[in-house]
C-alpha positions as CSV (number, residue, x, y, z in Angstrom):
1,M,38.2,10.6,12.7
2,A,37.4,9.7,16.3
3,S,38.0,5.8,18.1
4,A,36.7,3.5,20.5
5,T,38.5,0.8,22.6
6,L,37.3,-3.2,22.1
7,H,36.9,-5.5,23.9
8,D,40.3,-7.0,23.4
9,G,42.5,-3.5,23.9
10,S,43.0,-2.5,19.8
11,M,41.6,0.7,18.6
12,I,38.8,1.4,15.8
13,E,38.1,4.5,13.9
14,F,34.8,5.9,13.2
15,E,33.4,8.3,11.6
16,V,30.1,10.8,12.3
17,H,28.3,12.5,9.4
18,G,25.0,13.6,9.4
19,D,22.1,14.7,12.2
20,G,19.3,13.2,12.8
21,P,18.6,10.0,14.4
22,V,21.9,7.8,15.3
23,L,22.2,5.0,12.7
24,L,25.2,2.8,13.8
25,L,26.4,1.3,11.0
26,P,29.2,-1.2,10.5
27,A,30.0,-1.1,7.1
28,P,33.5,-1.2,4.9
29,A,36.3,1.8,4.4
30,P,36.4,2.6,0.4
31,V,38.7,0.0,-1.4
32,E,40.6,1.3,-4.2
33,G,43.7,-0.4,-6.6
34,P,43.9,-3.8,-8.0
35,K,41.3,-5.3,-5.4
36,A,38.8,-2.9,-6.0
37,E,38.8,-4.1,-9.3
38,A,38.5,-7.7,-8.0
39,M,35.8,-6.8,-6.0
40,R,34.1,-5.6,-8.9
41,A,34.5,-8.5,-10.7
42,W,33.1,-10.5,-7.9
43,G,29.8,-8.3,-7.9
44,A,31.0,-6.4,-4.9
45,D,30.8,-2.3,-4.6
46,P,33.9,-1.0,-3.3
47,A,32.7,1.9,-1.6
48,L,29.4,0.4,-0.2
49,G,30.6,1.5,3.1
50,R,30.7,5.1,1.4
51,S,27.8,4.9,-0.8
52,L,25.5,3.9,2.3
53,T,26.4,6.5,4.4
54,D,26.5,9.4,1.6
55,G,22.5,7.7,1.1
56,L,21.8,8.1,4.6
57,R,23.3,10.9,6.3
58,D,20.7,13.8,4.8
59,H,17.9,12.1,7.2
60,F,20.7,10.4,9.9
61,R,23.7,10.9,12.0
62,V,25.6,7.7,10.4
63,V,28.1,6.2,12.5
64,T,30.2,4.5,10.2
65,V,32.2,1.9,11.1
66,D,34.8,-1.1,9.0
67,Y,33.9,-3.6,12.0
68,E,34.9,-6.5,9.4
69,G,38.2,-5.1,8.5
70,H,39.0,-4.6,11.8
71,V,39.2,-7.7,12.6
72,M,40.4,-8.9,9.8
73,A,43.2,-6.4,10.4
74,H,43.3,-7.4,13.9
75,P,42.1,-10.9,14.4
76,K,40.8,-11.8,17.2
77,P,40.9,-16.1,17.4
78,D,39.5,-16.9,20.7
79,T,37.7,-14.1,21.7
80,L,35.4,-13.1,18.3
81,T,32.2,-14.5,20.6
82,P,28.7,-12.4,19.9
83,A,29.0,-11.1,23.7
84,N,32.3,-9.3,23.2
85,A,31.2,-8.8,19.7
86,A,27.9,-6.6,21.1
87,R,30.1,-5.4,23.3
88,D,32.1,-3.5,20.8
89,L,29.5,-2.1,18.8
90,L,28.2,-1.0,22.3
91,A,32.1,0.8,22.8
92,V,31.9,2.3,18.9
93,A,27.9,3.9,20.2
94,D,29.3,5.3,23.8
95,A,31.9,6.7,21.9
96,A,29.8,8.8,19.5
97,G,27.7,9.5,22.2
98,A,24.7,7.7,21.4
99,D,23.1,6.3,23.8
100,R,20.0,4.9,21.6
101,F,20.6,4.1,18.4
102,A,19.7,2.3,15.4
103,Y,21.7,-0.4,13.4
104,Y,21.8,-2.1,10.1
105,G,24.9,-4.9,8.9
106,Y,25.0,-6.9,6.6
107,S,25.1,-11.1,6.5
108,W,27.4,-11.8,9.7
109,L,27.4,-8.0,10.5
110,G,23.5,-8.8,10.3
111,L,23.6,-11.5,12.4
112,L,25.8,-9.7,14.9
113,G,23.1,-6.9,15.2
114,Q,20.4,-9.6,16.4
115,Q,22.8,-10.8,19.3
116,L,22.9,-6.8,20.2
117,A,19.9,-6.5,20.3
118,L,19.8,-9.5,23.0
119,R,22.1,-7.9,25.0
120,T,21.1,-3.9,25.3
121,D,17.9,-1.9,25.5
122,R,19.4,1.2,23.6
123,L,18.2,0.2,19.7
124,S,15.6,2.1,18.7
125,A,15.9,0.4,15.5
126,L,16.8,-3.3,14.4
127,V,17.6,-3.5,10.2
128,M,19.0,-7.7,9.6
129,G,20.1,-7.5,6.0
130,G,21.3,-10.8,4.8
131,Y,20.8,-13.3,7.7
132,P,17.4,-14.7,8.3
133,P,16.0,-13.9,11.8
134,V,14.7,-17.5,12.6
135,G,16.4,-20.5,10.9
136,G,19.7,-19.1,10.5
137,P,22.1,-21.1,9.1
138,Y,24.4,-21.5,12.1
139,A,25.3,-24.7,11.5
140,A,26.4,-24.7,7.9
141,M,28.3,-21.2,8.4
142,L,30.2,-22.9,10.8
143,A,30.9,-26.1,8.6
144,V,32.1,-23.1,5.7
145,T,33.9,-21.4,8.7
146,T,35.6,-24.5,10.2
147,A,37.0,-25.7,6.1
148,A,38.3,-22.1,5.6
149,H,40.4,-22.6,8.7
150,A,41.5,-26.2,7.8
151,A,42.7,-24.6,4.2
152,S,44.8,-21.5,6.1
153,L,46.2,-24.1,8.3
154,A,47.1,-26.5,5.6
155,A,48.2,-23.7,3.7
156,V,51.4,-22.8,6.6
157,Q,52.7,-26.4,5.7
158,N,52.0,-26.3,1.8
159,P,51.7,-22.4,0.5
160,P,49.3,-23.7,-2.7
161,A,50.5,-22.8,-6.2
162,P,48.7,-19.8,-8.0
163,T,45.7,-20.6,-9.3
164,E,43.4,-18.5,-11.7
165,T,40.3,-17.7,-9.4
166,V,36.9,-17.2,-11.3
167,P,34.5,-14.7,-10.8
168,G,31.8,-16.4,-8.8
169,D,33.2,-19.7,-8.5
170,W,34.2,-20.5,-4.9
171,S,35.9,-23.6,-6.1
172,T,38.7,-21.7,-7.8
173,V,39.2,-19.7,-4.8
174,S,42.6,-20.2,-2.7
175,V,43.2,-19.6,1.0
176,T,45.1,-16.1,1.3
177,T,43.5,-15.3,5.1
178,T,45.5,-16.6,8.0
179,V,45.2,-18.8,10.6
180,D,44.3,-16.2,13.6
181,Q,41.8,-14.5,10.7
182,T,39.8,-17.9,9.7
183,R,40.0,-19.3,13.4
184,Q,37.8,-16.4,15.0
185,F,35.2,-16.9,12.9
186,V,35.0,-20.4,13.8
187,T,35.1,-18.9,17.4
188,L,31.9,-17.3,16.4
189,Y,29.9,-19.9,15.3
190,E,31.5,-22.3,18.1
191,A,30.1,-20.0,20.1
192,L,26.7,-20.1,17.6
193,R,26.0,-23.7,18.1
194,D,23.5,-24.1,20.8
195,F,21.6,-20.7,19.9
196,D,17.8,-21.2,19.4
197,D,17.2,-18.3,17.5
198,R,13.1,-18.8,17.8
199,A,13.4,-19.3,20.9
200,A,15.4,-16.0,21.0
201,Q,12.2,-13.9,19.5
202,P,10.3,-13.1,22.8
203,S,13.4,-10.9,24.0
204,L,13.3,-9.1,21.0
205,T,11.5,-5.8,21.6
206,C,12.7,-2.9,19.6
207,P,11.6,-2.4,15.7
208,R,13.3,-4.4,13.1
209,L,13.6,-5.2,9.9
210,C,14.5,-8.1,7.5
211,V,15.9,-7.6,4.0
212,V,17.4,-10.4,2.5
213,G,17.8,-11.5,-1.4
214,S,15.0,-13.7,-2.7
215,A,17.8,-15.9,-4.3
216,D,20.3,-15.3,-2.0
217,T,21.4,-19.6,-1.4
218,M,24.9,-20.2,-1.8
219,D,26.0,-24.0,-2.4
220,Y,30.1,-24.5,-1.0
221,A,32.2,-27.6,-2.6
222,E,33.6,-30.4,-0.6
223,Q,36.5,-28.0,0.2
224,W,34.5,-25.3,1.7
225,G,32.5,-27.8,3.7
226,G,30.5,-29.4,1.1
227,V,27.0,-27.6,2.6
228,T,24.3,-24.7,1.2
229,V,24.2,-21.7,2.9
230,D,20.3,-20.9,2.8
231,I,19.1,-17.5,3.5
232,A,16.9,-16.7,1.6
233,G,14.7,-20.2,2.2
234,P,14.2,-19.7,5.8
235,V,12.8,-16.1,5.3
236,L,10.8,-17.1,2.3
237,R,9.2,-19.9,4.4
238,E,8.5,-18.2,7.8
239,R,7.9,-14.8,6.6
240,T,4.1,-15.2,8.2
241,D,5.9,-16.5,11.0
242,L,8.4,-13.6,11.0
243,E,6.0,-10.8,10.5
244,A,3.6,-12.3,13.7
245,L,6.3,-12.3,15.4
246,G,7.1,-8.9,15.1
247,W,9.3,-8.0,11.6
248,D,8.7,-6.5,8.7
249,V,10.0,-8.3,6.1
250,A,11.8,-7.3,2.4
251,V,12.7,-9.4,-0.1
252,L,14.5,-7.7,-2.9
253,D,13.3,-10.2,-5.9
254,G,15.9,-12.6,-7.4
255,L,18.8,-10.5,-6.1
256,D,21.0,-13.0,-4.3
257,H,23.6,-12.3,-1.6
258,M,26.4,-9.6,-3.0
259,Q,23.5,-8.0,-4.9
260,A,21.0,-7.6,-2.0
261,M,23.3,-5.5,-0.3
262,Q,24.4,-3.1,-2.8
263,A,23.4,0.7,-1.9
264,A,21.0,1.1,-5.2
265,V,18.5,-1.8,-4.1
266,V,19.5,-1.7,0.2
267,L,18.4,2.5,0.3
268,P,14.8,2.4,-1.2
269,V,13.9,-0.2,1.4
270,L,16.4,1.6,4.2
271,R,15.5,4.4,4.0
272,P,12.1,5.0,4.8
273,W,11.4,2.7,6.9
274,L,14.1,3.9,9.6
275,A,12.1,7.7,8.8
276,A,9.2,6.5,9.7
277,T,10.4,4.4,12.6
278,I,12.9,6.2,14.5
């Protein structure tokens, strides 16, 4: 397994599978055991990264890296900014020998894809999944991550009593992340506080695709900021404008945030678009 050096000096491992145009895929490493069962209960695929890689490796050279897993294992509480994250992704591409590459990321990793595209001319294509290119919920995500950070700080002082977690009900979730783990996402969204995603659009020049589920809207209880994180709404409302700005748009009917990331629904959109584009 190859590795790259990130902005903070830490090392991250990545895998390369297949041959053809390069696709940089920040996707989770497979999970097994009790954690995998818990993920399935929430509708997640514990082998999502492998499923996506296996579905793409016959047409593309897929560089798979678990960037989210890395920042959780090696938190960057003060330095996980969009600029540094873009540097990290470029470092992986460099280590993989990829001068030109396409990128597909989902949720906050999709957000990072747009930030990457604004900072390099090396992208052959950008696929932004689970996050709107225009009208993104940056303020709402700052509220959610700030609340999560406050909860992690409180848990240090007063560890919460164990409670039963009900899959799908965020109000039953106890904070298990560390202070540094939560702080790094506050750092990320604080850096995006004044980001104008509409004004940034003329700077995007590579082919690009946005993929969202039509039911991707999440309401958070007061303990998580009391906000609504609306992913689908901006895309549905702005679809005509997005297309005029150069985006292809794929809306996965009836799917929420967890459902719209699954390989079975993403690959039928992703494979033909990439094949026709890069």
